[in-house]
C-alpha positions in Angstrom: 113.3 95.8 101.0 115.3 97.4 98.2 115.3 94.5 95.9 111.4 94.2 96.1 110.9 97.8 95.5 113.3 97.9 92.3 111.5 94.7 91.0 108.0 96.3 91.4 109.1 99.6 90.1 110.6 98.3 87.0 107.5 96.2 86.3 104.9 99.1 86.9 106.9 101.0 84.3 106.6 98.3 81.9 102.9 98.1 82.3 102.5 102.0 82.1 104.4 101.9 79.1 102.0 99.4 77.4 99.1 101.3 78.7 100.3 104.4 77.0 100.7 102.4 73.9 97.1 101.3 73.7 95.3 104.1 75.9 93.4 106.9 73.9 95.5 110.0 74.0 92.6 111.9 75.2 92.0 109.9 78.2 92.9 111.4 81.6 91.9 108.2 83.6 94.7 107.4 86.0 96.5 104.0 85.8 95.3 102.2 88.8 97.8 99.6 90.6 96.7 97.3 93.2 99.2 96.3 95.7 98.3 93.3 98.0 100.2 91.7 100.9 100.1 90.6 104.4 100.5 92.7 107.6 104.1 93.8 107.8 105.3 92.6 104.6 106.3 96.0 103.7 103.5 96.9 101.1 103.2 100.4 102.7 107.0 101.1 102.4 106.8 99.8 98.8 103.9 102.0 97.9 105.3 105.2 99.5 108.8 104.7 97.7 107.1 103.8 94.4 105.1 106.9 94.5 108.3 109.0 95.0 110.1 107.3 92.6 107.9 107.7 89.8 107.8 111.4 90.6 111.5 111.6 90.3 111.5 109.9 86.7 113.0 111.3 83.9 109.3 111.6 82.7 107.7 112.6 86.2 104.4 110.9 86.9 102.0 112.0 89.6 101.0 109.2 92.0 98.6 109.2 94.8 98.5 106.5 97.5 95.6 104.8 99.2 95.7 102.4 101.9 92.7 100.1 102.6 93.7 100.7 106.2 92.6 104.3 106.3 88.9 103.3 105.3 88.7 101.4 108.5 85.4 102.2 110.4 85.7 104.7 113.0 86.3 103.5 116.5 82.7 103.8 117.4 81.3 102.3 114.2 83.5 99.4 114.9 82.4 99.1 118.6 78.9 98.8 117.3 79.6 96.3 114.5 81.2 94.1 117.4 78.0 94.8 119.5 76.0 93.5 116.7 77.8 90.1 116.5 79.0 89.6 120.1 80.1 85.9 119.6 82.0 86.6 116.5 85.7 87.3 117.5 86.4 87.9 113.6 84.6 91.1 113.9 85.5 92.4 117.4 88.3 94.9 116.1 89.2 96.3 112.9 91.0 94.2 110.2 88.6 91.9 108.3 86.2 92.2 105.5 83.3 94.2 107.1 85.3 96.5 109.2 86.0 98.8 106.2 83.7 101.9 104.9 83.7 100.4 101.6 81.3 103.2 100.2 83.9 105.8 101.5 86.7 103.9 99.7 84.4 103.8 96.4 83.6 107.8 96.8 87.3 108.6 97.3 88.6 106.4 94.4 85.8 107.8 92.0 86.8 111.4 93.0 90.6 110.4 92.3 89.6 109.1 88.7 87.1 112.0 88.0 90.1 114.5 89.1 88.2 117.7 88.7 89.2 119.2 92.0 91.4 118.5 95.0 90.5 115.3 96.9 90.6 114.5 100.6 92.1 111.2 101.2 90.9 109.7 104.8 93.8 108.9 107.3 93.5 106.4 110.1 95.6 106.4 112.9 96.2 103.0 114.5 98.0 104.4 117.6 94.7 105.9 118.9 92.5 104.4 121.5 95.1 102.3 123.3 96.3 100.7 120.0 93.0 100.0 118.6 93.0 102.9 116.4 90.3 105.4 115.2 89.8 107.7 111.8 91.0 111.2 112.0 88.8 114.0 111.7 88.0 115.2 108.0 90.1 118.3 108.7 93.2 116.2 109.2 92.6 114.3 106.0 95.3 114.8 103.2 94.3 117.0 100.3 95.9 116.2 97.0 95.7 118.1 93.6 94.9 116.6 90.2 95.8 115.5 87.6 96.9 112.0 88.6 98.9 109.8 86.5 99.0 106.6 88.9 96.8 105.6 91.8 98.3 103.0 94.0 95.8 101.1 96.2 97.3 99.0 98.9 96.1 96.6 101.5 96.3 93.1 103.1 93.0 91.9 101.1 93.1 93.9 98.1 91.9 91.5 95.2 90.7 89.0 97.6 87.5 87.3 96.2 84.8 85.6 98.3 84.1 82.1 97.6 80.8 81.3 95.8 77.6 81.3 97.9 77.1 78.0 99.8 80.6 76.9 99.2 82.4 75.1 101.9 85.8 75.6 103.4 86.3 71.8 103.6 87.7 71.3 100.2 90.5 73.9 101.0 91.3 72.0 104.2 91.3 68.8 102.5 93.0 69.8 99.3 96.3 67.8 98.9 97.7 70.2 96.3 97.0 73.4 98.4 99.6 76.1 98.0 102.3 75.9 101.1 101.6 79.6 102.1 97.8 78.6 102.4 98.6 75.2 104.3 100.7 76.6 106.8 97.5 79.0 107.9 95.0 76.2 108.3 95.8 75.3 111.8 95.1 78.9 112.9 91.6 78.7 111.4 89.9 75.7 112.8 89.2 77.4 116.0 86.5 79.7 114.4 83.0 78.5 113.6 82.2 78.2 109.9 79.2 80.4 110.5 81.6 83.3 111.5 84.0 82.9 108.6 80.8 82.4 106.3 79.8 86.0 107.4 83.4 87.2 106.6 82.8 85.7 102.9 79.7 87.8 102.4 81.3 91.1 103.7 83.9 90.4 101.2 81.6 90.3 98.3 80.9 93.9 98.9 84.6 94.7 98.0 84.6 93.5 94.5 83.1 96.7 93.3 86.6 98.2 94.3 88.7 95.4 92.8 87.1 96.0 89.5 88.9 99.4 89.3 92.3 97.9 89.3 94.3 97.9 86.0 97.1 95.7 87.4 97.9 93.7 90.7 101.2 93.3 92.6 100.8 90.5 95.1 103.4 90.3 97.7 103.2 86.6 99.2 104.8 85.3 102.4 106.5 81.7 101.9 105.1 80.8 105.2 102.1 82.5 106.7 103.4 82.3 110.1 106.0 85.1 109.2 103.1 87.5 109.3 103.2 87.1 113.2 106.9 88.0 113.3 106.4 91.0 110.9 103.5 92.5 112.7 105.3 92.4 116.2 108.1 94.2 114.5 105.7 96.8 112.9 104.0 97.4 116.5 107.3 97.5 118.5 108.3 100.5 115.9 104.9 102.1 116.5 105.4 102.0 120.3 109.0 103.7 120.1 107.9 106.5 117.7 104.7 107.0 119.9 104.0 110.1 121.6 102.9 110.2 125.2 99.7 108.3 125.8 100.0 106.5 122.5 101.3 103.1 121.4 101.0 99.9 119.8 99.7 96.5 120.5 101.7 94.1 122.9 103.0 90.9 121.7 100.1 88.8 123.0 97.7 91.4 121.6 99.5 91.1 118.1 99.1 87.0 118.1 95.4 87.6 119.1 95.1 90.3 116.5 96.9 88.4 113.6 95.0 85.1 114.5 91.7 87.0 113.4 93.0 87.5 109.8 93.6 83.9 109.2 90.1 83.0 107.9 90.2 85.9 105.5 93.5 84.7 104.1 92.0 81.2 103.7 88.9 82.6 101.7 91.2 85.3 99.7 94.7 83.8 99.1 93.5 81.1 97.0 91.7 83.5 94.5 94.9 85.3 94.0 97.3 82.4 93.5 94.9 80.5 91.1 93.8 83.4 89.0 94.3 87.0 87.8 90.7 87.5 87.0 89.1 89.7 89.6 85.6 90.3 89.6 85.0 89.0 86.0 87.2 91.6 84.6 90.6 90.6 83.2 93.7 92.4 84.6 96.1 93.9 82.5 98.8 92.6 84.4 99.6 90.5 87.7 102.8 90.2 89.7 103.4 87.9 92.2 106.6 88.2 94.7 107.2 85.7 97.6 109.1 86.9 100.4 111.1 84.7 102.8 111.0 85.6 106.7 113.8 88.3 106.4 111.4 89.9 103.6 114.0 89.0 101.0 112.7 87.9 97.6 112.7 84.3 96.8 110.2 83.8 93.9 108.7 86.1 91.3 105.7 85.2 88.8 104.4 87.6 86.3 101.5 87.1 84.2 
């Protein structure tokens, strides 16, 4: 994990230095870094450590972290979404595109960029509701004070683009040149009806407005998507051990069922990250892909 953090920190500093050389000296807009990675890959730990290291540098930088997870719908809103789509297992629980409050995320990001006053950051507790999670009340949200030099936005689908309207999944399933991390997830996708996957695709289109804020993107990629099941089980085990009375994470069987529901989203979005650094028709200032093995050790790096 330390190797990943070191690599990303060095690259972020290069990007920040390049940004300072071209940015108007009167501009107060923070530099926005997207961090995308599958469940359990270490992106949250990476984001928190990066925030601390930037603050401890010889030229301290104030960074604030946002997690896409903190913008999940409330438990009641998620229940309503599931009831509206009773046959669609992909929307039964939190996780997929459509289960986030995108307007709230946009409002929060806009507030951080404007940076005129303290900003409240929503927080979501995955240990509530028997592991199904819920958003914390407003008074328990974190308050951060401007100015901000860097905003870090992390999440499993950060940067994912939807397929074009009317596009089919079949070309991905049949493509002989498909990247190995994508090819390994295909068996997990076949049990879901195409219409249900297409609905996720339409929800994902609404997230593009968030990605347009990104200056650069760090993409953490699993060499085998099946590793996500193990990583997420490790994550939930840690949650159970640290949980107070009456709280806890998901069981192993619940984790497998939960992660299964993310696989169609990976199928839609991973290809867009692996083939392009152009998000929402806006060219990124930089792109870094770090591929991890099952032990979360770095085995490949791509910088564009």
